C-alpha positions in Angstrom: 150.8 -62.8 -28.1 153.3 -61.8 -26.4 157.1 -61.0 -28.9 160.2 -61.1 -27.5 162.1 -57.8 -26.9 164.7 -59.6 -29.7 161.7 -60.6 -31.7 160.1 -57.1 -32.1 163.8 -55.6 -32.6 164.8 -58.3 -35.8 160.2 -57.3 -36.7 161.8 -53.2 -37.3 165.0 -54.1 -38.3 163.1 -56.0 -41.2 160.2 -53.2 -41.9 162.7 -50.7 -42.0 164.9 -52.7 -45.0 161.7 -53.4 -46.3 160.9 -49.2 -46.1 164.2 -48.9 -47.3 164.3 -50.6 -50.3 161.3 -48.8 -51.1 162.7 -45.2 -51.3 165.9 -46.8 -53.3 168.4 -47.7 -50.4 170.7 -49.6 -52.1 171.4 -51.5 -48.8 168.3 -52.6 -49.0 167.8 -54.5 -52.5 169.1 -58.0 -51.2 166.2 -57.5 -48.4 163.7 -56.6 -50.8 164.1 -59.6 -53.0 163.6 -62.0 -49.8 161.6 -59.9 -47.7 157.7 -58.9 -48.9 155.1 -55.6 -46.8 151.7 -56.7 -46.8 148.5 -55.1 -45.8 145.4 -56.9 -45.1 142.6 -54.7 -45.5 139.5 -57.3 -44.4 138.8 -58.9 -40.7 140.3 -62.1 -41.8 142.8 -61.8 -39.3 143.7 -60.2 -36.1 146.8 -58.6 -37.6 147.4 -55.7 -40.4 150.7 -55.3 -41.5 152.4 -58.4 -42.7 156.4 -59.5 -43.6 156.8 -62.7 -45.7 159.8 -64.7 -46.4 160.0 -65.5 -49.9 163.0 -68.1 -48.9 160.4 -69.3 -46.3 158.4 -72.0 -48.5 158.2 -75.0 -46.4 154.9 -75.1 -44.4 154.0 -76.2 -41.7 150.3 -77.0 -40.0 149.7 -73.7 -37.6 151.9 -71.3 -40.9 150.5 -68.4 -42.0 151.8 -68.0 -45.5 150.7 -65.5 -48.1 150.1 -67.1 -51.0 148.3 -66.5 -54.6 144.8 -67.7 -54.8 143.3 -69.9 -58.2 141.0 -67.2 -60.3 137.3 -66.6 -59.1 134.8 -64.2 -59.2 135.5 -61.9 -56.1 138.8 -61.1 -55.6 141.3 -59.6 -58.8 143.4 -62.3 -60.1 147.1 -62.2 -59.2 145.9 -60.8 -55.7 148.4 -62.4 -52.6 146.1 -63.7 -49.2 147.6 -64.3 -46.0 145.7 -66.8 -44.4 146.5 -69.6 -41.3 147.3 -73.2 -42.7 145.0 -75.2 -41.3 145.8 -78.8 -43.5 148.6 -79.9 -44.8 148.9 -83.0 -47.1 147.6 -86.3 -45.8 145.3 -84.9 -43.7 141.5 -85.6 -43.5 138.5 -82.6 -44.6 135.1 -83.6 -42.9 132.1 -81.5 -43.7 129.1 -81.8 -42.3 126.4 -79.5 -43.1 128.9 -76.8 -43.7 130.4 -76.8 -40.7 134.4 -78.2 -41.6 136.6 -79.7 -40.1 140.2 -80.6 -40.9 142.0 -83.3 -39.2 139.3 -83.2 -36.2 139.4 -79.7 -36.0 137.0 -77.3 -36.0 137.6 -74.5 -38.9 134.8 -72.9 -39.2 131.3 -72.5 -40.2 131.0 -72.1 -44.9 128.6 -69.0 -45.4 125.4 -69.9 -48.7 126.5 -66.3 -49.5 129.7 -64.3 -49.4 128.2 -61.0 -48.3 127.7 -59.6 -51.4 125.1 -62.0 -51.7 126.7 -64.7 -54.5 126.5 -67.7 -53.9 129.5 -69.7 -52.2 129.8 -72.5 -52.6 131.3 -75.4 -49.7 135.1 -76.3 -50.8 136.8 -79.7 -50.8 136.6 -82.3 -49.0 138.7 -86.1 -48.4 142.2 -86.4 -47.7 144.4 -83.3 -48.6 146.3 -84.0 -51.6 150.6 -84.2 -51.7 151.4 -80.3 -52.9 147.7 -78.7 -51.5 147.3 -76.9 -48.9 144.2 -75.6 -46.8 144.4 -72.8 -45.2 141.3 -70.8 -43.2 141.4 -67.1 -41.9 140.3 -66.6 -38.1 137.2 -64.1 -38.8 133.8 -66.0 -39.3 133.8 -64.1 -42.8 137.3 -64.9 -43.9 137.3 -66.6 -47.6 139.5 -68.9 -47.1 139.5 -73.2 -48.4 135.6 -73.7 -47.5 134.6 -72.2 -50.1 135.3 -73.7 -53.6 136.6 -70.7 -55.2 139.6 -71.0 -52.9 139.7 -75.0 -51.8 142.7 -77.1 -51.8 145.4 -74.1 -52.7 148.3 -74.5 -54.7 152.6 -75.4 -52.4 154.0 -73.6 -55.7 151.0 -71.1 -55.3 153.5 -70.0 -51.3 154.9 -66.9 -52.2 156.6 -67.6 -48.5 155.8 -68.0 -45.1 153.8 -65.0 -43.1 155.3 -63.0 -39.6 152.8 -60.2 -38.2 154.7 -56.8 -37.2 151.1 -54.8 -37.1 
């Protein structure tokens, strides 16, 4: 993905504001309340660093979002994830075997077991209800809405829109 000149500088400015706030600069305090800096420690997305705008929670299909998944046995409670919105309320999720489709687009195959060998139940199918989204990572091993432990994400769990910076 090619970034425009202004897009790059906007990201650098946001990152500077966030990092400046972390080391105590008063000018960045308002930015700290609006933006989060996050690091993706998995290979579920091609980028490893994100800025999340906490004031922008209205999401569309294709947006990257930071959210808190439901409690599950695979990750500590409250750990935030960044994933792409693959489906929104009203879209249909279809499962054929373990292949998952959202709004007619192939999302990926849900594996039978997690990387550490635990059974991985397949996620929900049907029409995505109002107030919910379906999220997906880009990597084959992404832990996302293809699995029952994540499932549909309530929009109230969205922290904000995420934007990759690195």
